[in-house]
N, C-alpha and C positions, 0 to 999 in steps of 0.2 A: 504494500500500500504506500502511495506517495506521501511524503512528509507534508504536514499542514502548516501553512503560514497565514496569519491574519494580517490584513492590510486595512488600515483605518483611513478613510477619506478617498473619494473618487475624483479628485482634481487631477491636474496634470501629473504631479509626482506620484500620487496613489495609483493612477491607471498605469503609468510606466512601470511601477514596482510590481503591480499585480501581473501585468502582461509578461514582464521579464521572468518572473518566478514561474508562471504557468508554462511558458515556452521552454523552461529548463527542467520540467518534470515534477514541479511541486504542485500540491493541491492548495488553492488559494481561496480564502474566505474574505471577500471584500465587503467592508461595512461602509454604508453611505447614509447619512441622515436625510437627504432629500428623497422623495418629496414630502416626507413626514415633517421635517423641520429644516428651514432654510437659515443661512446666515444673512445678515443685512445686505450683503453684496450680491447674493445669488438670486436669480429669478427663474431659471429653467431647471427642469427635472433631469436633463441629460448630464452626462459626465464630462469632465474636462471643459467646463464652462469658462469661456474667456470673458471676464467681467469688466475689463477696461478696454484697451485698444484691441483691434483685430490683427495687429501686426506683430510678428515674431522677430522683427528687426532684420538686419542685413542678412542676405544669403550668400555674401561674398566670402568664400572659404579662404582666399589668399589675400584679402584686403581688410577683413574685419574680424575682431575676436569672437563676436557672437556667431558670425558665419562659420568660423572655424569650429566652434563648439558644436554647432549643428552637424558638421561632418563627423566629428568625433562620436556623436550620438548615433548617426546613421550606421557606423561600423558595428554597433551593438544591436541593430534592429529596432531602433526607437519607434514606438507607436505614434508619438507626437509628430515626428518627421514624416512618417507614412501618411498620417491623417492630413497633415498640412499640405502635402503634395496633391492629395485627392480633392481638397477643399480650397485650393489656391485661387486667389483673385489677382488681377494685374496690379502691381505696386512697384514698378521699376526694379531696383536692385534689392528690394525688401521682400521678405516672405510673409505675405498677408493672406488671410483666409476668410472665407464665409464662415462666421462663427457657428451658425446653426448646422451647416454641413459638417464642419469640423467636429463639433460635439456629437453629432449624430453618428459619424463614422466611428469615433472612439467608443461610444456607447454600444454600438452594434458589435464591434470587435470584442469588447469585454463580455457582454452578455451572451454571445454565441460561443465563447471559448469553453470547451468541455471541462477544463481544469479550474475554472473560476466560478464560485458561487457568490452571488451578490445578496447581501442582507440589508434591507432598508430599515435601519434603526440607529438611533443616536448612541454612541459609545461614550460613557461618562467617566471611565477610568482607564488608566494605562493597562493594556491587556497582559495576561499571563502567558508565558511561553513565547515562541518565536513570532515576532510581529514587526510590521513597519507602520509607524505612525506618520501620516502625511495629511494632517488636517488644516494646513495652511495658516495664513496670517490672521484669519478671523475664526480661529478655533472656538467652538461653542463653549459657553461659560463653565459648564460642569467639568468637562475634560481639562480645560485650561486651569481650573483651580486644582484639580488632581495632580496635574503636571507640576504646578507651582509648589504644592505641598510636598511631593515626593522628590523634587529636585532641589530642595532647600532654598526655594525662592528665586532660583535662577531662571526667571521668566521676565522678559523685559517688554516694555511698551514703547515702541519706536514711533515717535510723533513727527519728527522732523530731521532733516539731514542737510548738510551743506554740500555744495558742489565739490568735485574732485577733479584736479587738472593734472595733465601729464607733466612730469618734471622737465622733460626735454623741450616743452613748449613755453616754459617760463623764461622771460628775459632777465637773467640773474644780474646783468649789468645795471639794472634799475632796482636792485634790492640790496639789503644788507642783513647779515645774520647777527641776531642778538636776542637775549631773553630780558624781560622786564627787570630792571634794577640789577642786572647781572646775575640773576638767579637761574642756574641751569648751565647746560653745556652747549649753548648755541643751537637749541632745538628748533628755533623758529626762524623762518625766512620772512623778512619784513618788506612790504611793498609800500614805500612812502608816497604821499600825495601832497601837492601844494594846496593852498586855500582854494584856488580856482578849480583845480582838478577835483578836489573833495566836494565842493558845492555842486558842481555839474553832476558828479556821480550820485550824490545823495538825492538830488532832484529827480534824476532818471530812475533811481531805484524806487523811490516813493510813489512815482506815478506810473510805473510799468504795469503791464497787464498780468493779472494773476490767473492761475489755473482754477478751474471749477472744482468745487468740493462736493462730494456726494453727501446726501442727507445724513447717512450714518457716520460721517466724519465730522459733522458740525457739532462742536462742543467748545467749552472754554479751553484756552491754550495756556499751558504753564508759562510763566514769564521766562523761565530758563530756556525754552525752545521757541520763543516768539519769532515769527518770520522777520527777516531783516527789513523787508519792504514796509511792514507795519511800523517798525521802529523808526524807519526813515521818514515816514509820513507824520510822525508825532512832532517833528521840528527839525530844523536844519542842523542843529548841533547834537541831536540825540545819539547819532552813531559815534561822534567824537568823544562822547562821555561813556560810550559802551565799548563794543568790540574793536572800534577803530581808535581808541584813545592812544595817544603817543607817549603818555607818561611813563617814565622809566626806560625809554628806548632812545638810543643815540647811534647815529651812523658813524662811519669810519672817521669822519672829520669832527666828531663830537657834537654834532648838531641834532636837535630834536625836530622831527618832521611835524607838519601841521596835522596830519592824520596818517594812519597806517593800517594796511590790511595784512594780517599775519597768515602765513602758510605753515602747515605742520605736516610732516611726513605721514603718509597713509599706510605705508608698508615698510618692512625692514630694509628692503633694497633701495628705498628712497626714489623709486621711479614714479611715485604719485604723491600729490600734495592736496591737503584739505584746506578750504578757505575757512579759517577758524571763526566760529560764531555766526556764519552766514547761512543759517537755516532759511530756506525760502520756499514759497509756494508760487513763484512766478512760472509762467509758461517757459518751456525750454528755450525757445527762440529769444525770448526776452532776457533770460539768464545769459545767453551768449552775448547779446547786444550790450547789456548793462555791465556785466563783470569784465568785459573786454575794454571798458573805459579805464580800468586800473592800468596804469602805464606798463607795469611788468607783465601784465596778462593780456596785452593787446593781441597777441597771436596765440592765446591759450587754446589747447586742445582739451576739451572736457571729456574725461573718462566716465564721469557720472554726474548728471545734473542733480541739483537739490530737489528734494521731494518732501511732502508733508502729508501724512495719512496715518490711519490706524494700522498697526502692523505688529502683531504679537510674535515674538521670536525668542528662541532659547539663547542663553549665554552659552552657546555651543562649545567653545573651547574649554569651559569648566566642566561640562557634563557629558560630552561625547568623545568617544575614541576616534582614532583615525579612520575607521571603517563606518562611522556614523552610528555605532552601537552605543547604548547608554552605559556609562562607566559603572554604574551601580548594578546593572543587570544586563549582561552582554547579549541577551537574547532579544532585546527590544531595540529596534533601529528607528531613527528619525529621518525624514526626508522632506524635501521641498523648501518652500520659503520660510517655514518655521525654524529651519536650521541656520538661517542667516544668508542664504543666497537670494538674489533679487532679480526678478524678471521671469516671464513665462518659460523661456528656453532653459534658463538656469535651474528653475524649479523642477522641470521635467527631467533634466539631466541628473539632478540629485536623486530623483526617484529610481533611476537605473542603478546608480552607484550604491545606494542603500540596499536595494534588492540584491545586487551582486555580492555585497558584503555579507548579507544574511545567508545567501545561498552557499557561499564558500564556507562560512562557519558551520552551517548545518551539515555539510558534506565532509567536515573535518579537514578542510584545505587551508592553506596559508592565505591571509588577506592580501589584497593588492597593495603594493608599496607605492603610494602616490607621491609624486614630486611636482614641481611647478613648471615642467617642460611642456605640459599639455594644459589647455584651458580647464579641462575637467579636474586635473590634479591640482592646479593652482587654486581653484575654488574650494576643493576639498581641504587643502592645506589652510586656506583662509578661515574656514569655519571650525577647524579643529586645533589649530596651532595656538599656543598660549599667548594671550595678550591682555593688557590691562584695560583696554578701551575697545571692546568688540562692537563692530557695526556691520550691517549687511553690505554685501558686495555683489556686483554683477560682472559679467564677462568683459574684460578689457586687457589690453596688452601690458598695462602697468603691473599686473600681478604675476606675469610670466617670468620665469628665470631668464635673465639676460642671455643673449647669444654669446658664445665664447669669443667672437671677434667683433670689433666695432664696425658697424655698417651705417653709413651716412644716408644712403638712399632709402627713404621710408618704404617705398613699394617693395624693394628687394628685401628689406628687413622683415616686413610682414610675410612675404613669401617664404623666407627662411624659417620664421616662427612656425608657419603652417606645415611645412615639410617635416620639420623636426617633430612637431606634435603628432602628426598623423602616423609617422613611422613608429613613434613610441606607443600610440594607441593601438596600432595593429598588433604590436608585440603583446600588449596587455590582453587584447581580445583573444589572440591565439592561445595564450597561456591559461586564461580563465575558461575558455571553451574546453580545452583538454582536461582541466581539473573537474569541470562540472559534467562533461559528457563522456569522458574517457572511461 
């Protein structure tokens, strides 16, 4: 008799996990609360419902990190990628889908699979035995509270995030490195602004077009994560007395700037920087326009735009092993956006890797040794490597292991990233297939 695995949640990650396990000879019991109970974001009874955009972002394998991640997933028979091709709509270089057709295809594949049993009921506690929990950023209250209680309070509520820019795109000739009052080891890169530059920036920020917020996201915002545009609209000097205050900061000539935007490393490699304190709910195009007014960021490449929404996620590095299993109980795995990956494709990919980890453990095989040479591995490392300030991350080149040689040509560099990643992923695929099917 085939081994039984419970999968909780029929979103992108849950469906990928269920499908991968079923295709590898496991008996899957998939629990989904719909249509008996919906989260505030969901409206359709089908599985893998796309609640925001219908775009899965770029499909360019050799020119975009998310496009590369898609190809890594295709190597492993991704149900999401299969459904997306069947439901594809014209969108230039992006992979966009008819949401209804996409969900319908996934639903039919799951419900018609002989090894998958779907149970429509709410799960209120972390399951016993081998399981993959993939209930997403809007995990229903009862299960969310059970997770919080059993994981020692390691459950966060992610309300806002600042943009992240590529280090290579920062004009460091227009910055200086210093910590306020000399406290620290030069951890901050400071982008100074003159009075004229600051006032133009503050005016643009305060009047920029904001993104729409769903009804379930409308609530009081804590002052600590107040969007920068709201602060800017309170008065022209509000930012200068907030995150842009120049107090305690002096450039190489010993001068204090009129205002300053601070950048902080987003990863250990220093390939990405966070705009400190600039949580925002502006539309992405507006973020590009306004933040490019900062002299040092005139040509900035945004690896992730700022977002503001309700998003429940684990403090994954504290509670998850490298294979996404719970440190306290190695039979329960977590997948999808609740682990701290961000985006449709990233969530779906995480479902595959959690299922793979579960399958290998159940068969008594060694887990995959993930590194940052693939997008998948870099994301896995991000959500499980120890850090003092864990925040969600999407697919981008900034989290990849640098190439051994310096490459100035951006197109060539991306191509080399892709070739290295796909070669590595083919090796992982062949090894795991031998382990699970041999």
